[in-house]
N, C-alpha and C positions, 0 to 999 in steps of 0.2 A: 772265747763266751761260750756257754754251755747251751743244749739243745732248748732248755726250759727259759732261758732268759731270749734264744731267738724266738721263741712261741710266745713269749710275752710280747716283744717289740712287734711281733707280726701281727700282733691279736689288738695292738691299740685303735681305736677310733680315730677319724678326722679329727675329732673335739679334743679328745686326750693328747694328739700331736701338737695342735694349737697352743695348748698352756704351756709348754715345752719352747715356744719359739723366743728369737732374743729380743729386744728393743729397737732394732733398726730393719725390721722385717717389713717393710712398707715397699709395694704393697703387696700384700698377702694373698694369694690365691684363693678363692673359695673352695668349697667341697669338690663341685663339679669341674672348675676349674684345674684345680688340681690333679684329678682323673686325667684331662685332656693333656695337660703338661707331661705327667708320665708317659701316656700312648704316644705323643708326639718324639721325646726322648727315645723311646723303644724304636720308634720307626727309624728315627734318623741315626741311631747308631747300628740299625740293620745294615745300612746303605752306607755306614763310615762317614757320617755326615755330620760330626760332631766332635766336641772338644770337650774333655772332662778334666776337673782339675783345676786349680787355683794357677800353677805356674802354667799349663798348656793354655788355659783362657786367657791369662794376661800376655803371654807371647803372640796367641791368634789376634787380641785387638792390637797389640802395638804395630803388627804386621797388617794392619788394616783391614781383616775381616769382619764382615756383618753380619747379623743375625739376631736371635732371641736369646738371652742369657738366662736361665732358670737357677737360682740360687736356695741353698737350704735354710730354712730358718732357724735350726736348732744348732749351730756352731756354736761352739765355746773353745777357745776363747774368743771371743768378738775381732780381735786384731786381725786374726785368719782372713777375714773377709769384709772388713769394714772401708777397704779402699776401693774395691771393687764397683759399687754402686758410682761413686764418684766418678771414675774411670769409664765407666758405660754411659752415664751422662754426658760427659764431654766429648764423647764419640757417636753420640745419636744412636746410641742401640738399646731397645727396650729390652725390661728385664722385669722378673717377678719372682716371689718366694714363696716355695713351697714348703710345707710345716719340718718333712722329715728329710735327713740326708741318707738315711737307708733306704729310705723307697726310690730317692732320686738315684743313687748308685744301683740298685736294682733294676732301675728302668733302664739304666745307661748300659745294662749287659755286664756288671762288674760284682763282684763280691763284696768289694770294699764301700764303704759308704762313699758319697761323693757329695761334697761342698757345694761347688759351680758346675754348671754345664753351658755352653754354648752351643745351640743349633745352628748353622750355620743356614745363609740364606739360601734356598732351594732352588735346585735347577728347575726345568721346564717340568718335566715327568715325576716329579715327588707327588708318591701317593697321599701322604697327609700334608698337602698344601692347605685345606680347609682350615685345618687345628693349627697350624704354623699362623694363618692370618687372623682367625679369631683373638689366638693369643698374644699376638702382637699387637692386635689391635687395644685389645684391654690392657695389656701394659702402655700402651701410650697414653691412655687415660688419665693416668696418674701423675699430678703434679706436686712434685717433692717440696715446694713452696709453701704451699697450703697446709702442712702436715705441724699440726700444735700438739704440747705435751700434755 
């Protein structure tokens, strides 16, 4: 990717990024919650309290890890992450979508775009505990059975 393409993607607004999300991206975080989610991921990655990428997150879920899953809404092809929300619901792990994989990857302290991040349940002295609690509460409010087409 050239510098001009990187500047274009960095210059997109929240509303422009929402236009690019796929059809299964529910619950999609609003603008304020998206900023909170990125801040939480950044703090959690700083203390190595995170799993990033599809393979690593699936492995963590199967091992019984709990936490908050944050998925990118602009993943194509859809088959890459389409099975993850079902797995998360079965394991009773709250999840929400953010509009951009580029921003999620940047928040997770990687140069690569990231499709999914699992922020593990925080220990006692986690400085972003309030962010974690508010986002988990917001994600738990979503009822997937009430979605209409």
